[in-house]
SERO-602299 format. One line per 2 residues: number of its first residue (from 1); their letters; for each residue z, y, x of C-alpha. Coordinates in steps of 0.02 Angstrom, whole numbers, plus 50000, padded with zeros to 5 digits. Layout:
REM SERO-602299
NUM = A = Z/Y/X ~ ...
//
This chain:
REM SERO-602299
1 = MD = 46987/48387/52505 ~ 46915/48551/52441
3 = PM = 47012/48713/52481 ~ 47070/48745/52303
5 = TL = 47141/48571/52279 ~ 47227/48575/52448
7 = TL = 47304/48747/52413 ~ 47368/48695/52242
9 = LV = 47439/48535/52316 ~ 47529/48635/52452
11 = LV = 47596/48755/52320 ~ 47668/48608/52223
13 = LV = 47744/48535/52381 ~ 47822/48704/52424
15 = MV = 47898/48718/52251 ~ 47968/48541/52260
17 = GF = 48035/48572/52435 ~ 48117/48737/52390
19 = FS = 48184/48687/52222 ~ 48254/48520/52278
21 = GK = 48378/48605/52393 ~ 48365/48455/52511
23 = LP = 48253/48535/52644 ~ 48275/48696/52744
25 = YA = 48165/48838/52680 ~ 48103/48866/52857
27 = LV = 48040/48687/52875 ~ 47951/48690/52708
29 = SV = 47866/48857/52746 ~ 47806/48808/52920
31 = CA = 47740/48640/52857 ~ 47646/48729/52717
33 = IT = 47554/48853/52828 ~ 47519/48717/52958
35 = IL = 47436/48608/52826 ~ 47334/48755/52760
37 = EF = 47276/48799/52936 ~ 47234/48618/52976
39 = GG = 47138/48604/52813 ~ 47033/48757/52852
41 = VL = 47099/48863/52708 ~ 47179/48986/52829
43 = SF = 47125/49041/53001 ~ 47254/49040/53141
45 = RE = 47278/49228/53123 ~ 47299/49216/52934
47 = AW = 47417/49067/52943 ~ 47541/49149/53060
49 = AG = 47517/49332/53011 ~ 47675/49326/52906
51 = FS = 47786/49331/53060 ~ 47717/49501/53108
53 = DR = 47705/49566/52930 ~ 47793/49732/52903
55 = SV = 47904/49662/52765 ~ 47967/49520/52876
57 = VL = 48000/49639/53022 ~ 48096/49750/52902
59 = TV = 48196/49601/52838 ~ 48252/49555/53015
61 = AL = 48306/49735/53049 ~ 48403/49742/52885
63 = FV = 48498/49583/52928 ~ 48554/49662/53091
65 = LG = 48605/49823/53004 ~ 48704/49723/52876
67 = GG = 48792/49628/53015 ~ 48846/49792/53094
69 = FA = 48904/49864/52928 ~ 49012/49710/52896
71 = KT = 49114/49748/53054 ~ 49160/49926/53006
73 = SL = 49331/49989/52953 ~ 49259/50025/52781
75 = IT = 49264/49841/52737 ~ 49445/49822/52797
77 = RL = 49498/49979/52704 ~ 49424/49906/52546
79 = KH = 49521/49745/52573 ~ 49683/49841/52600
81 = IL = 49657/49944/52443 ~ 49638/49786/52340
83 = ND = 49780/49693/52425 ~ 49901/49839/52405
85 = YK = 49856/49871/52223 ~ 50015/49872/52117
87 = GD = 49952/49948/51955 ~ 49915/49876/51784
89 = SK = 49823/49709/51790 ~ 49675/49779/51691
91 = YA = 49646/49918/51817 ~ 49668/49795/51961
93 = IW = 49529/49689/51886 ~ 49420/49843/51865
95 = AI = 49450/49887/52048 ~ 49399/49713/52105
97 = LG = 49243/49712/51996 ~ 49196/49882/52066
99 = AA = 49222/49822/52244 ~ 49116/49668/52210
101 = SI = 48974/49776/52143 ~ 48980/49899/52289
103 = LA = 48980/49762/52421 ~ 48838/49668/52336
105 = VC = 48732/49826/52330 ~ 48766/49872/52511
107 = TA = 48737/49696/52580 ~ 48698/49547/52467
109 = SN = 48789/49441/52339 ~ 48830/49300/52461
111 = IA = 48901/49421/52590 ~ 49003/49508/52456
113 = AA = 49071/49340/52398 ~ 49117/49285/52574
115 = TL = 49207/49451/52602 ~ 49300/49466/52437
117 = IP = 49348/49288/52389 ~ 49488/49274/52519
119 = VI = 49552/49445/52466 ~ 49551/49397/52281
121 = IS = 49643/49235/52317 ~ 49775/49328/52417
123 = LC = 49792/49464/52284 ~ 49815/49340/52142
125 = EG = 49943/49236/52237 ~ 50052/49391/52252
127 = NP = 50034/49449/52072 ~ 50075/49332/51927
129 = KL = 49985/49450/51807 ~ 49818/49414/51889
131 = SR = 49719/49254/51861 ~ 49621/49192/52009
133 = TQ = 49507/49093/51893 ~ 49470/49241/51781
135 = IL = 49438/49367/51920 ~ 49330/49257/52032
137 = KS = 49201/49216/51897 ~ 49196/49395/51832
139 = SG = 49173/49468/52005 ~ 49043/49336/52051
141 = DM = 48940/49385/51900 ~ 48948/49568/51950
143 = MN = 48892/49526/52126 ~ 48733/49443/52061
145 = IW = 48696/49573/51928 ~ 48715/49719/52049
147 = TG = 48620/49642/52196 ~ 48459/49739/52224
149 = TL = 48504/49879/52105 ~ 48493/50011/52242
151 = PL = 48378/50010/52395 ~ 48523/49962/52508
153 = GM = 48554/49812/52618 ~ 48428/49671/52596
155 = AA = 48354/49751/52440 ~ 48286/49896/52541
157 = GT = 48136/49792/52592 ~ 48094/49717/52422
159 = FM = 47959/49844/52378 ~ 47870/49814/52543
161 = LM = 47875/49624/52523 ~ 47797/49639/52350
163 = NS = 47662/49756/52414 ~ 47620/49632/52553
165 = MI = 47599/49491/52426 ~ 47484/49599/52319
167 = EN = 47380/49652/52469 ~ 47363/49473/52531
169 = LG = 47291/49430/52361 ~ 47162/49569/52375
171 = GV = 47251/49701/52272 ~ 47327/49869/52313
173 = GT = 47516/49876/52331 ~ 47588/50023/52234
175 = FK = 47773/49980/52234 ~ 47889/50122/52289
177 = IM = 48062/50100/52361 ~ 48151/50160/52203
179 = DM = 48050/50057/52076 ~ 48174/49912/52066
181 = TI = 48317/50036/52047 ~ 48228/50121/51902
183 = AK = 48196/49953/51819 ~ 48373/49886/51840
185 = AL = 48475/50043/51809 ~ 48500/50033/51621
187 = PV = 48518/49842/51605 ~ 48646/49842/51746
189 = AA = 48740/49990/51670 ~ 48749/49902/51502
191 = CT = 48811/49740/51581 ~ 48940/49832/51685
193 = IF = 49013/49922/51534 ~ 49021/49757/51439
195 = QL = 49101/49667/51586 ~ 49235/49800/51612
197 = LV = 49282/49809/51427 ~ 49253/49634/51361
199 = GY = 49163/49519/51482 ~ 49304/49481/51604
201 = KL = 49410/49423/51458 ~ 49283/49285/51421
203 = AN = 49318/49201/51588 ~ 49455/49069/51582
205 = TE = 49626/49116/51645 ~ 49671/48935/51687
207 = PH = 49568/48817/51798 ~ 49490/48658/51728
209 = SP = 49484/48570/51896 ~ 49588/48575/52056
211 = LK = 49574/48738/52151 ~ 49496/48729/52323
213 = EF = 49534/48841/52469 ~ 49394/48952/52528
215 = GI = 49319/48899/52693 ~ 49302/49073/52770
217 = KL = 49461/49150/52835 ~ 49488/49337/52854
219 = PE = 49475/49390/53037 ~ 49637/49430/53125
221 = LP = 49646/49611/53180 ~ 49766/49690/53306
223 = EG = 49919/49773/53229 ~ 49873/49938/53148
225 = KL = 49686/49912/53178 ~ 49555/49918/53041
227 = TT = 49414/49848/53146 ~ 49378/49769/53314
229 = LT = 49258/49912/53351 ~ 49305/50068/53446
231 = DF = 49317/50229/53348 ~ 49147/50283/53414
233 = QD = 49066/50116/53372 ~ 49142/50115/53197
235 = KA = 49076/50288/53157 ~ 48909/50249/53239
237 = SL = 48888/50092/53134 ~ 48922/50183/52971
239 = AL = 48810/50327/53022 ~ 48667/50212/53072
241 = FA = 48681/50109/52912 ~ 48675/50268/52807
243 = AS = 48535/50342/52913 ~ 48429/50185/52891
245 = IF = 48444/50192/52701 ~ 48413/50378/52680
247 = GM = 48278/50373/52814 ~ 48184/50233/52727
249 = IF = 48194/50320/52559 ~ 48131/50483/52635
251 = VS = 47989/50401/52729 ~ 47933/50302/52577
253 = VK = 47918/50455/52464 ~ 47864/50590/52589
255 = PA = 47687/50660/52595 ~ 47605/50570/52742
257 = AW = 47564/50734/52828 ~ 47749/50777/52849
259 = VP = 47801/50643/52971 ~ 47645/50538/53005
261 = IL = 47725/50434/53143 ~ 47875/50370/53045
263 = TT = 47864/50214/52938 ~ 47997/50121/52840
265 = NL = 47994/49981/52968 ~ 48014/50098/53114
267 = VA = 48166/50183/53038 ~ 48254/50016/53007
269 = VV = 48207/49941/53176 ~ 48263/50096/53273
271 = CA = 48431/50099/53182 ~ 48455/49912/53213
273 = IC = 48418/49934/53398 ~ 48542/50078/53406
275 = MV = 48674/49963/53328 ~ 48657/49850/53479
277 = LC = 48643/49991/53606 ~ 48805/50068/53538
279 = GV = 48894/49902/53559 ~ 48925/49874/53374
281 = LN = 48842/49705/53392 ~ 48811/49609/53551
283 = EK = 48653/49506/53576 ~ 48730/49346/53506
285 = EA = 48802/49435/53353 ~ 48637/49524/53319
287 = FG = 48538/49362/53318 ~ 48678/49273/53224
289 = SI = 48675/49402/53085 ~ 48494/49357/53044
291 = SW = 48467/49222/52912 ~ 48318/49139/52998
293 = NI = 48295/49020/52852 ~ 48256/49168/52738
295 = VF = 48147/49252/52869 ~ 48042/49095/52890
297 = MF = 48028/49076/52702 ~ 47962/49254/52684
299 = AG = 47843/49231/52830 ~ 47779/49066/52759
301 = LL = 47751/49122/52580 ~ 47649/49276/52626
303 = PL = 47507/49170/52703 ~ 47517/49058/52550
305 = ST = 47466/49207/52443 ~ 47317/49232/52560
307 = AL = 47272/49048/52539 ~ 47275/49065/52350
309 = SN = 47151/49208/52363 ~ 47039/49124/52494
311 = SG = 47025/48961/52397 ~ 47008/49034/52222
313 = AD = 47168/48943/52170 ~ 47240/49108/52111
315 = QA = 47107/49115/51975 ~ 47148/48938/51919
317 = IA = 47334/48978/51911 ~ 47302/49141/51820
319 = GF = 47192/49053/51693 ~ 47325/48921/51661
321 = IQ = 47466/49048/51640 ~ 47358/49161/51534
323 = SM = 47317/49014/51419 ~ 47502/48976/51406
325 = LG = 47528/49158/51352 ~ 47391/49142/51222
327 = GT = 47270/49252/51318 ~ 47373/49408/51281
329 = SN = 47389/49558/51396 ~ 47532/49631/51295
331 = SF = 47663/49704/51413 ~ 47810/49642/51310
333 = VI = 47748/49462/51305 ~ 47704/49456/51491
335 = IA = 47866/49536/51549 ~ 47973/49430/51431
337 = AF = 47886/49269/51484 ~ 47905/49295/51671
339 = FL = 48083/49358/51652 ~ 48142/49213/51544
341 = VT = 48056/49078/51645 ~ 48134/49145/51805
343 = VI = 48307/49164/51727 ~ 48304/48987/51657
345 = LT = 48241/48905/51817 ~ 48362/48998/51929
347 = QF = 48510/48921/51838 ~ 48457/48751/51907
349 = MS = 48382/48801/52074 ~ 48409/48926/52213
351 = NT = 48379/49101/52147 ~ 48300/49153/52312
353 = AV = 48174/49011/52309 ~ 48132/49034/52125
355 = GM = 48111/49221/52147 ~ 47996/49206/52298
357 = VF = 47881/49073/52225 ~ 47863/49159/52057
359 = LV = 47832/49328/52137 ~ 47674/49254/52212
361 = LA = 47624/49176/52046 ~ 47660/49338/51951
363 = AA = 47554/49439/52072 ~ 47409/49314/52068
365 = TS = 47411/49303/51879 ~ 47418/49491/51852
367 = LN = 47279/49532/51975 ~ 47163/49402/51901
369 = MG = 47200/49468/51727 ~ 47156/49641/51791
371 = ID = 47326/49716/51750 ~ 47458/49809/51852
373 = PR = 47556/49671/51942 ~ 47715/49774/51949
375 = AA = 47764/49726/51771 ~ 47767/49538/51798
377 = MI = 47835/49550/51976 ~ 47979/49662/51923
379 = AT = 48021/49541/51782 ~ 48019/49397/51906
381 = GI = 48115/49485/52045 ~ 48250/49550/51931
383 = GS = 48258/49391/51828 ~ 48304/49292/51984
385 = TV = 48461/49399/52008 ~ 48528/49354/51835
387 = SI = 48588/49190/51909 ~ 48760/49176/51831
389 = MS = 48764/49026/51714 ~ 48780/48882/51837
391 = PI = 48864/48852/52006 ~ 48699/48814/52093
393 = AS = 48608/48970/52031 ~ 48654/49071/52185
395 = PA = 48761/49056/52344 ~ 48890/49176/52272
397 = QT = 48914/49067/52117 ~ 48928/48911/52225
399 = MV = 49068/48993/52327 ~ 49159/49045/52168
401 = WG = 49143/48874/52084 ~ 49266/48771/52186
403 = TG = 49390/48910/52223 ~ 49409/48951/52037
405 = GY = 49418/48775/51964 ~ 49280/48790/51833
407 = NI = 49171/48675/51730 ~ 48995/48708/51666
409 = KD = 49059/48765/51496 ~ 49159/48902/51582
411 = YV = 49002/48966/51668 ~ 48899/48971/51509
413 = KS = 49040/49051/51410 ~ 49054/49200/51527
415 = GL = 48875/49207/51591 ~ 48772/49190/51431
417 = PL = 48830/49353/51347 ~ 48790/49452/51505
419 = TV = 48619/49370/51517 ~ 48578/49411/51335
421 = IF = 48633/49592/51354 ~ 48533/49610/51514
423 = FI = 48377/49538/51431 ~ 48389/49648/51276
425 = VF = 48411/49811/51372 ~ 48279/49757/51499
427 = ML = 48151/49728/51362 ~ 48193/49894/51278
429 = TV = 48158/49992/51438 ~ 48050/49909/51571
431 = PF = 47890/49878/51468 ~ 47883/50065/51436
433 = IF = 47919/50116/51616 ~ 47810/49984/51701
435 = PA = 47681/49927/51571 ~ 47552/49793/51612
437 = TP = 47411/49920/51604 ~ 47231/49879/51657
439 = L = 47194/49916/51840
//
């Protein structure tokens, strides 16, 4: 089998494996690069280079930092504030939506959901004015919309992952750490205002199916304690988490001559190591905080982009997509197409899998069209976070589904207006900020 045919076949198998939800991402990724190496499309070094790629190393460090942050007193204080809230129901809902957004930005939507769902259930049981069904769906939507808006938590490494994909395809990565923030700022602001004023009212106040208890229980803490950490460890964890974020932002925008030794990876890795050295996380907790399935998926898809370039399959894909777009290089058409395709697909498949696969396709298509890949990749990356119209669109929505007693109509009713608002504001801003200009 010739290299191009084999690469395209592997790409199809990867998409089927990821989108089916039946196989672990790690297994699919490792099988893909093994086939490509066996078929001679990739050398041994190229096939397994993803595991030492800077974006993958950064991802591992960020998982550890997130695990340490989740143990701090800040999380418990937030829970207590929500549990003790006795004010007007509208302001209580606003407080919960704000907490959902903050946690999603600092960690990820699934971590925010796991943290807040037990709190929301407890809060609603003690307050007849609050609807568990209404608040869970509204807060779940905010978690997804806000994820990746700031370079915090897992989103801090997004720009580096995108640059690695571009470079593996023979291009030059020009993403900066704040680019996704710039692109998402106005759409997210518009959606947040809508959700606070009108959106939460669109969610049903009564369940349409039996409510299920959430599987994760809040940890028991000693009387009067806000965390299992010592005072020193608690402060150290918060300080290291903050230092990693500000350090990565500084390093990514500094003139190279200022601090030539520091890199974004080094900042994150050093802070993660210090988390363990300070006793915030022990060895088992540090390794347990890492989602190895996601790490293997990242490490497996990066060599796939190299295989697309080596075999010439990227040109075939680019030609097909360009023909579907009518041969246009118009920024509005390209950005709208990649955004809408990603948004639609992610309602039926894992948003993580859809986002990763289409980032590779967006980069390959843009480079072969000779245009700045940032436009299509931003549309794809951000589109995959607007995963709010079905219970399988993202882990956060899956968690919310059973505990709130919804049906599909409920999801569309509350999720569609937010999606439309996001798309309109996105299209009025991003094509002007990140146009698909010729390289």
